N, C-alpha and C positions, 0 to 999 in steps of 0.2 A: 898855409896856416901861419899865424903869428901869435906870439905871446902878447901880454897886456902892454908891454913896452914898445911893441910895434916891430921888433926885430924878427925877421923870418927865421924860424928854427926848424921847420919841417915836422915839429912835434904836434900831436893832437892835443887840443885844449880840453881838459876834462874838469867839469864842476861836480864835486861830490856833495850831494845833499844829505844832511844829517840833522837830527833833532826832531822837530815837528811838533804840532799841537795835539799830541795824543798821550795816553798814559804810558806809552812805550818810549817816550822821549829820551830818557836816560840810557836805555839800552841802545837806541839808535846812535847816540853820541859815541859810544864805545865801538860799535860796528863801523861807523863812518871814519873814526880816527884810525882804525886798523887799516881800512882800505886806502885812505889818503897816504899813510906811511908806506904802504906796500907797492903802490903802482910804480912800475919802472919808469924812472925819469928820463931815460934815454929815448923813450917813445912818447911820453906824456908830460905836458905842463899841467900841473894839478892845482886846483883851487878848492879850498874848503868853504862850503856855503852852509851856514847854520840857519835853521828855521826855529824861531823861538816858540815858547808855549802860547804866545799871543798871536802867532801866525806871521809876525814880521821876520824879515830876512836880514842876515848880515854876511857880507862877503869878506873872506880872508885874503891874504896875498895871492896874486894871480899865478904864481909859480913857486910853490913851496920847495925848499931844498929836499934832496933825496933822503928818504927815511924819516922825515918829520911829519907829524900828524896835525900840527897847528893847534894853537891853544883855544881856550873858551872864547867865544865871540864877545867883544866889548863894544860893538857898534862901529860906525853908525848903522842903525836899523832902518829898513825901508819897507814899504807896503808891497803887496803882491804885484800890482801893476808896475811899480818902479823896478822891482826885482826881476820881473820877466823881461823888461826892456834891457836891463843890464846883462842878464843871463844870455839873452840872444846875441849880444855883441861880444861877450867874453868867452863863450864856450862852443865847442864843436859837438860835444856829446855830454850827456848828464848821467852820472852814476848815482842811482837812487839807493841810498842807504837808510831810508826811513822805514819805520815799523809802525803798524797799526793804522787807524783811520787817518785819512788825508794822504798818507804815503804809500799804503799797501792795498788800498781798496779801490783803486782806479781813479781817484780824484787827481792826484798830481800827474798821473799818466795822461789823463784827458787834457790837463792844462798844457803839458809839454807837447802833446799832439797839436793843440791849437796854435802854438807858436813854432811848429815844425822843427822841434829839436829832438834828435834821436836820444833814446834813454835805455838803460839796462833793464832787463827783466821782462816780465809779462806785460801784455797790453791791457787796455781798459777792461774789457769783458772778463778775461781770465783773472785779473787782479780782483775784480769785484766778487767773482764766484769763489775764489780761494779764500777771501777774507770773511765771507758770510758762511759760517759753519752750517747753518740750517739749509741754505740753498745748495751748498756743496754736497752735503750728505743726501739730500733728495735726488740730486742729479746722478751721482755715482751709484747710489742705491738702486735707482731705477734702471741703471745699466747692468745690474747684477753684481756689482762689487760689494764686498762684505763690510757693513758698517754697524756700529753699536746701536741698538734700539734707543730712540730718543723721543722726547716731546719738546715742543717749543712753547714758551710762555711769554706773553706780551705784558709789559708793565701795566698798561691800562687795565687789562684783565685781572691782574694781581691786585691792583688797588680797588677794583670794583667788586671782586668776588673771591676773597682769599680762601674761604672754605671750599669753594668749588675747585680752585686750582690745587689745593692740597689733597683733595679727594682724587683728582686726576693723577697726581704724582704717586699717591698710595697705590692706585691701580697699576701704574707703570712698574713700581717696585715689586708688587706681588707677581706680576708677569715674569719678571726676571728672577724671582726667588731670592732676592737679596735686598734688605732694607736700605743699604747704602746707595746713594745717588751722587753723581758728579754734576755740579751746577756751575755754569760758566756764562759769561757774556757771549752773545751770538757773533759779535764782530770785533774781536780783540785777540791778541796773542800774548806770548810770554807768560802765560798762566795768570795774567792780571785779572783779579776779580773772581778767581776760580776757587771753589770750595768743595770738599768732600763732606756731604751731609750723611752722618752715620745712621741717623734714624729720623722719624717723623718730626721730633722736637727741634731738630737742627735745620729743617728745610726752610722755614720762613726767613731766618737770618741769612741763609745761603742765597736765597732769591734776592733779598734786599741788597746784598753785597754785589751781586751780578748787575743789578739795575743801576748801580752807581756809574756804570760804564756804558749804558745804552738802554734802549727801550725793549730789547728782546733778550731772553735767556734761553740757553739750551740745557736740558736736563737729560742726562744719559744714565743708562743702567751701569752699575759698577762692574767692572770686569776683574774678578778676583784672580790673584796669582798670575797676572799678566806680565810678560816681559815688554819693555818699551824699546822698540826697534825703529830705526829711522833709515831712510834712503835718500841719497843726494842725486838729483837729476840735473844735468848740465847740457844745454844745447837747444836747438829749435827744430829744424827739419829732421835731423838724425840725432836725437839726444842720447848721451851716454848716461848710464845708471851706475852709481857707486854705492857700495855697502851691501847689506845693512850694517850699520853700527848699532851700539846699544847704550842706553842710559841706565845707570844704577842709582835710583833716587836715594837721598839720605833721609827723606821724610816719607809719609804715607803715600804721597804721589809727588810728581815732579813739579812743585809749585814755584812761585816767583822767588821766594826766599831761598829755596833749595838751589835754584838756578844761579842767582846773582848775589846773594848776601852771605849765606852761611858757609858755602864751600863744602857742604856735606856730601853732595852727590859726586859721582865719577862717571866717566864715559869710556867707551872702547870704540875706536874707529872701525875695527873689524870685529863683528859679533861672532860668537861661537854658535853657528847654526849649521845644520846639514845642508847639503847641496840642493835638495828638493825644496826645502823651506826658503832658502835664499833665492832660488829661481822664482818661486811663487811670489815672494814679496816684491822682487824687482819687477815682475810682470804686472802685478796689480798697481804698483807705483806708476809705471809707464802708462798703463791704461787710464789712470786718473789724470795724469799730466796731459795726455792727449785729449781726454774727454772735455776738459774746460778750455782747450786751446792755448795751453801754457807755452811760454817761450823763454829762452835764456836760462832760467834756473828755477828750482823748487826743492824744498825739503818735504818729504812725504813721511808721515808718522804712523806707526802701527802699534796696536796692542795685541800681544800674542800669548794667550793663555794656553795651558796644555791641550793639545789637540785642536786648537782654534786659531783664527786669524781675523783681525778687524782693522780696516783702514780708519784711522782716527781723524787726520786732517792733512791738508796740503798748505804749505807756507810758500808764497811766491817770492818773498824777500826774507830768507832765513837769516838768522843771526850770523854775524862775522866777528863776534867777540872772541877773546882768547879761549873761552870754554865752549864755544859753539861747535856742534858736531858736524855741520855741513862742510866747512872747509877742511876739517880733519879727515872726513871720509874721502873727499876729492883728492887730498894729498896722499892718502893711503893708496889711492888708485893711480898715483904717478904724476899728479899735477900740483905743484907747490903753490902756496898762497899768492905770490905775485903773479904767477902765470894764470891762476884762476881769475884774478881781478882783470887782467889784461884780456883774457878770453871773453869775459862778459861784455867788455867794451866792443870787441870785434863782432860779437853776436848782435849787439845793438846796431852797429853800422850795417851788417849784412841784412838785417830785417828792414832797415830804411831803404837800402838799395833794391 
């Protein structure tokens, strides 16, 4: 292996993809910068590769100094075909730090498969299933894993028959015994476009907000008095499970502002749970991970009301920001952040072999 200057170094050339054409672009920039800075330079020659809102790519220096994250891209920007040609010549492995559509839904994974570049995280099918909340819940629910009751609404249906949709949501709320409903885009993360509709009057605006980010919305029964617990899974054939950790929201629920803007929430890498509940959560998380054929990593989220347990969702590319719980849970289990980043690259290469 050689760096961009041609001098043989024995180090693996790693391209870290960040940004992307999704509503989670800004979160990805933070995750990607943390990964770029953390990768051990004695093993890796690291290049920051930013994908803009418009889908064009910009390549940073081919071998950033140790501990540096690289600054905002200022070009030159290139199209996807040009970028793939350059990526194939410049990188031995790709670290995907993209969140949301294009980066987390199987799209970039399929692109990298087509040019025979190994990459971190889940493959095409598992990425698509993890990103699509409706498909994921149908699959794991059919396997007997506990999920919150939900209905799916298509934007075309909402535009055509608003009274009929609202009647269906009213029936769903009546079944759960609580007027409050969680409304979210079916294929997005970071709580973008997510709304807690307290009553029937707030449901139309909540659906409109979700449809700004896609053609399908997921509407779930509200789980009152629920703890928000998360588990980190790391590995492929024999994955390790860390946690659970816990989120303490500063708002009514853990929304985008609570996560990234206000700083009102707090987290604990080790949640205060009894042994039986911890074992059950880790078992359900691992079952879901294996059910969709996940590889590399995932964060699995739970809602835990008194006496209950619900699997909320699985994120195949969890956040790696300073506030993200996934790396904190892994670190609490004995794997520091640089080691975690290096391990994900090793897993990518093992899967390719």
